[in-house]
N, C-alpha and C positions, 0 to 999 in steps of 0.2 A: 778704875775710873782714872784717867789721865788728868793730872792737874797743873797747871801751869800758871805763870803771872796773867792777870788779865788788866785791861785798863780801867776796872775799877780800883778804889783804894784798898792797897795791901794785896792779897793775892785771893784767889778762889782756891782754897785748902778744902781737905777732907773735914777739917774740923768746923769750918765755916760752912759748909755743906751740911754737915751732921746738925750744926746748931739752928739753921734755918728749917729744915726738916722736923726737928723737934719742936721747934716754935709754932710752926703754921696749924689752923685747925684741920681735923681730917674727918669730922663728924658732920651731920647734916646741921643746916642754920634754919631753924624753924621758931618762929615766935620770938626772935630777939635773943635766941641762946643756941648754942652747939650742943647737939646730944646725938645718941647713937640711934641707928634705925631701929624700929621697935621689931624687926626681924631678927637683928643682932646680926646680920650678914655684912660682910665688908669684901671689899677687891681690890686688887693690886694696881698701883700706877708704875708704868716703867720707865726707866730712862732711855731713849731712842738712840744715844750714843753707845752704849753699853748692852741693852738688853736686860738689863738687871732691873729689879724691883727699888723703887725709890722708898716707896711708904703703901699703906692701904687705906681706903676710905670707906666710909659707912656708906652702904648701897640702900638707898631709900625702897621702901616697899610701899604698895597701894595704899595703906593705911596711912603713912606718913604724908603721901600725896594730898590724900583726903583732908588730913588735919590741916594742912599748909593751906589748901584752898580756905576751909571753913575759917580760918584765922585772916586770911586775906580780906575774905568777904566781910568780916568783921570790923577790919581796920580801915575799909575803903571810906565810909562816910567822914569818919573824922580827918583823915588824911586828906582828902578833897576839900574839907572846909578848912585846912590848916593854911593860913596866910601864903601868899606866893613868895615872898619875902622870906619866910622861914624855910619853904622848899628850896629856895635858892641858896641861903646860905648853908644848908646842909651838904647840897651838892658843891659850894665852895670848898667846903672843910674837905670834904672828902678828895676833891681835886688836889688841894694842899698836902694831905697826909700821903696819896700816892706819889706825886712828884716830889717830896722832899723827905719825911719820915721814913717811907717804905720803898723808894725807888730802887734801889738796889737790891732789895729783899724780891720785889716784884721780877725785877729783869732776870736775875739768877734764877726762881723759881719756874719761869716761861723757859728759860733755856734747858732746865733739867728735865721738866715733863713734857717739853716738845721739841726741842733741840734747837732751835735758832740760834745761831752765834748770838754773844753778850751784846754787841751793840746793836744789832736788830731788836734784841729784847727791849733793849733800852729804849729804841725808838718806839716800839709798841707801847711803853709806858707814857711817852711824851704824847703820842696819838690817841690812846685811848683815854687817859686821862683828860685829853683836850675836849672830849664831850661832855664829862660833867662839868667844867667851865662854861661850855657853850651853852647846855642848856640851864645851867644855873643864870644865864642872862636872859635865856628865853622864857624862863619862869614868871618873871614879871612883866612881860609883855605881850600874854595871851589877850587879845581884843575879841569884841564883837561887833555888832554893827547896829544901827540906828538910822531909819530912812523912810520916806512918805513913798508907798507904792504909787504906780504910774496913775491909775484912775483916781486917787486922792482920798480915799474913803477910809482907809487904812494905815496906822503906824506900823511899820515892821521893827522889831528888835530881834535881832541875832544873838543868842546867847551859845558860848562855848563851853562846854564841860567835860570831865572826863571820861574818858570811854569806860571806865571799869577794871575789874580784875584781869591781869595778863598773865599770859605764859609764853617765856622766853624759852627757847630751845638754840642752842648756841653750838658751835663746830670747834674742832680742836687747833685749827691753823693759827688764831688770834684770840687765843682766849680771855684776855683782858678786854681788848677792845671791841669784840662781839658782844660783850655783856654790857659795857658801858654805852655803846652805840643805841642800845636798847632800853637801858634802865635810866639814862640820862633823860630822854625826853618822856619817858613813862612818868618817873617821879617828878619832872617839873610840871608835868599837867595834871598832876593829882591822882596819880593811879597806883595801885598796889600791883605786886608781882611776883611769880614764882619762877625761878630760873631753874633749867635743867641743861647742866652742862653736858659736854662730851665726857664720856668714861675714859678717853685718853688723856683730858688735860683737866680733870676737876679741881686741882689746887689752886689755881689761879682764880678760880671762882669763888671758892670758899674764903680765900684771902680777900677778894673784893668785897665779901658780906663783913669781914672783919673789920675792913675799912670803913664801909656804909654804917657800921655800928658805931664805931668810935667817932663818926662825923655827926652823930646824932639821929639816925633814921629811926624811926619808934618801931617797936617790937609789931610783928605781923605784915609790915609794908613790905619787907623782901623776904623770901624763903629761897634756899638753895639746897637742892636735893638731886645730887648726883645718884647715878644707878647703874648697875652692870646690866638692869634690863630696863631700857627705855620706853619700850612697847606699854608694859605693864604699869608704867607711871603716866605717861603723856596720853595713853588712850581714853582711861576714866576722866581725866581732867577735860580733854577737848571736848567730851560727851556731855559734862555738866554745863547746865543751862546757865549756872552762875558766872561761868568764866565768858568774859566777853572780847577777849582779844588775844590773838595766837601770833608772834612773829618767830619766825623761823630762819635760819641761815644755814643753808647746807646743799646737797645735792638737788637736780631736779627732780630724780625720781621718788625721793623721799618727801620732797614737797607736794608733788602730784598726790601722793597717798595722804599725806595731811590735810591737802584741800578736800579732798574726798570726804574726810573724817569732818572737817570743820564744815562741812556744806549742810550737815544734818540740823545744826542750831544757827545756820546763817551767821557763823561766827566772823567777826571781822579779821582779817588777815593782813600781814605784810611778810611778803617771801622773798629774801635775797637767794638766788638760787645758781646753779651752775654757769660757768662762762667759758669760752673758747677763743680767747683774745687774739683777732689777728694784729701781727706787726707788719707795717708794710714801708718799704724802703723804696722810694721813687727815686728816678734817673736824676733828679736836681737836688737829692740830699746831701747834706754834709755827712759825709760816710764816716769820719772820725767820731763825730756826735753820736749817729745813729747807732755805731757799735757800742758806745758807751751806755746808750740808754738801753741798748737791746740785753746787755749783759746786766744791768740794773734792776729791769723789770721781769728777766727769766729766771734770775738766780735769787732775788729778794725772798726770803722764807722759804730757801730751796725750790723755789717754784711753785710752793703749796698755797697759793692764794687764788681766789676766783677771778681776780683781774689781773693774774700774772700774763705775761704774752705766751701764747701756747703754741703758734704757728707762725712764721716768718716768710711774708710775701717779698722777694726783691727783684727790681725791674733788671730785665736782661742786660742793659748798659752798665751796672754797677754790681751784678750778682757775684763775678768772680772776686772783685776786690772785698766787698762787704764779706762774703763767705771765709775769704782767708784771713781777714782780720779779727773776724767774730770768732773762729775757729782757734785763733793764736790766744784771745781774750780769754775763753773759756778754758782753754788748757793751762792758763796760769794761775788759775782759781784755787787756792788754798783749801781742801777739804779737811774736816775734823771735828773733834770735840768742840761745840760751841762755848764750852769754858775756857777753852785755850785762847790765848792772845793771837791775834792775827787770823784767825780762820775766818775764810770768805763763805764757805758752804758747810752747814751742819749735816746732821743725818735726816733721813726721811721719818715720819711720825711713829711707824709700826712696820713689822714683817710684811703684812697685809699690802701696805702702800709701797714697799720695796718691791713685793711681787708684781704688783699691778703696772708699776713703771718697767721694770725688768721685761714684763710680757709684752708690754707696747713696742720696746725697742728690738726684742728678738723677733716678733713676728714682721715688724717692719724688714729687716734686715732678711729675713728668709722670703720676702716679696721683691727683693731687690734692692732696695736702699742701701746705699754707703755712709759710713760712720767716719768722719773727718776728726775726730776727737771723742774720748770718754767710750761710753756704751756698757761699761762694766760695773758691778757690785764691788766695792772696796772692803777687804778684810773679812772676817767672820764674826766680828763682835760688832754689835750695832747695827744699824740700818743706813750705810752710806752707800750712794750711787753716784758715779762719776757725772761731771757735768759734762753734756754730751752733744754734738752737733750732727744732725743726719741730714744727707742730701739725696737727690736723685729719686725723690717721692710724687706719686702722683695727687692731684689735688683731692682726690676722693678717697685717699688710703686711709685706713682707722686711725693710725696715729695724728691724721690732719683733722678729723672729724671727733675725735676724742679728746675730752678735758684731762691733761696729762697730768698735773699736779706732781711734778718733778723737775729736775733739772736737766730737761731734754728738749733741745730744740729743731724741729726740723724745719730747713729752709727749701723753698720753691722758687721757681722762677716766673715771672709773669710779664708780659708786654702791653696789653691794654688793659686801660683802667676800667673801662664799662665791663668788660669780661671779668675782670677781679671784684668788682661790687656787686655782680651776679653771683659770681660762687660764694661769696663772704655772707650774702645777704640770703642765700638759700639756708644756712645753717639755721636750726631751731631755735637757738640762743643768741643774745645779744647783750652782752654785759660791760665789755671795756674792749677798746679797740686803740691802737697806736699807729700814727704814721707819720713819715719824716719827709717833708718838702720843703721848697723855698718860694712855692706857689700860691699867693693869697685866694686867688679863684679856685683853685683846687681845694684847698683846706675848707670855703667856704660851701663850694660843691659836694664834698664827701660828707660835711655835718650834715647836709640836707638828705643825701642819697642812702649812706650806710645805717642799717636797721641796729643800732647800737646806743645804749644808755650813755656810756661815758667814752669820751675820745680825748687822748692824749696825743698833741701835735708838738712833735719836736721837744718831746719830752720823755722822761722816764717813770715819772710820778703824777698822779693826778688826785688820789686819794685825798681829801680835806674835810674838816670838820664843818667847815662853812660852807660846803658844797653840797647838792643832793647827790647820794651814792645808790645806784640801783640801776637795772636794764630792762629791756624790752623783750617781747616774744616769752620763751620759756624760760629767762633768766629771773623771773618772777615780777612780784607786782608792788607797788609802793616805793617809798624813798626814805634812806637813812641819811641823818645829817642835814644840814643847811636850816633854812628857815622851813622847808617843807617836812623835815623830820618829826617836829612836835604835832603836826597835824594828825600825822598816824595815830595818835592818843587821846585826840580830840573828837566829841560829838558836837555837832550841829544843831541847835534847836532855834526855831523859827517862831516868834510870839506874835501874833496879828492882833491889834487893837484899834478900836474906831480913833481915828487921828485926834489930836486935841482938840481942835476947833469943833469936833462934831460930838464931843463928849457933853 
């Protein structure tokens, strides 16, 4: 492992890394304690910058999952009855722990197990922890309603109450934020939960359990059960009628399969699925600003984000200028181990992900596309791929219709706005999109026409705790964050009784 000074205090030395890996929990978190799997099995967690094993983690067996649900069900009533202020205070304490006491540890841990550069990992600590603070505030604002129905003979009382035991299935690309974005509103609303993290990045989730435990979350309210065999864990949980809520972030294909399973018990679901975000540059755009935004939204998290820009549509009038500047900008990015100072782009998360991205690029070139920069794997150690710009691509090419999840940017020309909207809306997904223009009528027009759940205008970033995150069509259902986020974890009960003057 290459070790260089970082922007953190001191240096990211081997001894510091060893100390962190020795201190973090690697067992299952069930009933307020860390313990081994009942099967005794463990699995390896890898550093994508080197391909080497970081540590091993307990692999939950079906019996562990069953016990976690039993304990969650037993804890649900007491947790739901806990005063909202108490739940809020626990989330506030967790926020403080994440952003102060454990900030550097969390960031370094995410860099080690996922690969993102330290500054981006630190940014995820800020973003992920913000959901704990936001929903700490929302916990005390849950409201019902009271009104006379139009006919006058009944008084309506609307009660909001927790949905019940939840299952969270989270991905590897944002291991802290994907946990807090679900756990924050669930706990604020009075629900218990089981978290099944990705096998690529279980360490951050187990560290999150440690933080929640120190913040005072009661035993049984949260279980974290990583496993090398996800289906053996999640299948029985989803089939159990005591489970009331499933929240999943991941691919559309897996989301569809989970929805089929959830349908047996009409399980309430939130699905944040795949994206294929377009980035549009119109003829009146500020090109330098558009290039800066394009680099940021393409390369953040090495492009391994569901809301990353996947394909770039550039108007004929500015195509040459944008492509030349964009190519120059991507070619200047420093690729390396995320623990090094000054690294812009880290490794992809796994050999599998590297193979997928490389395959997409190779097939595009075989079909006639041109590479203006990048296009190759870097080195033999780790899973690095060069930031890449590809041109001369058809609108319906595989690389244009596939979520890339890597630092690869296909750039195509367009000339007509209506045709472009038709092409984009033909996609089966619609999570995020970005466009650059100085025309207010066009901005308003596209906001109404594009079948996309989140739009960034003249901007590279749109994700924020205070705003609803989610998409249209096969990009999923439900919203995370914002005032809408807690609604996903509440049931609505209507009580009708004789109007007071008729009693």
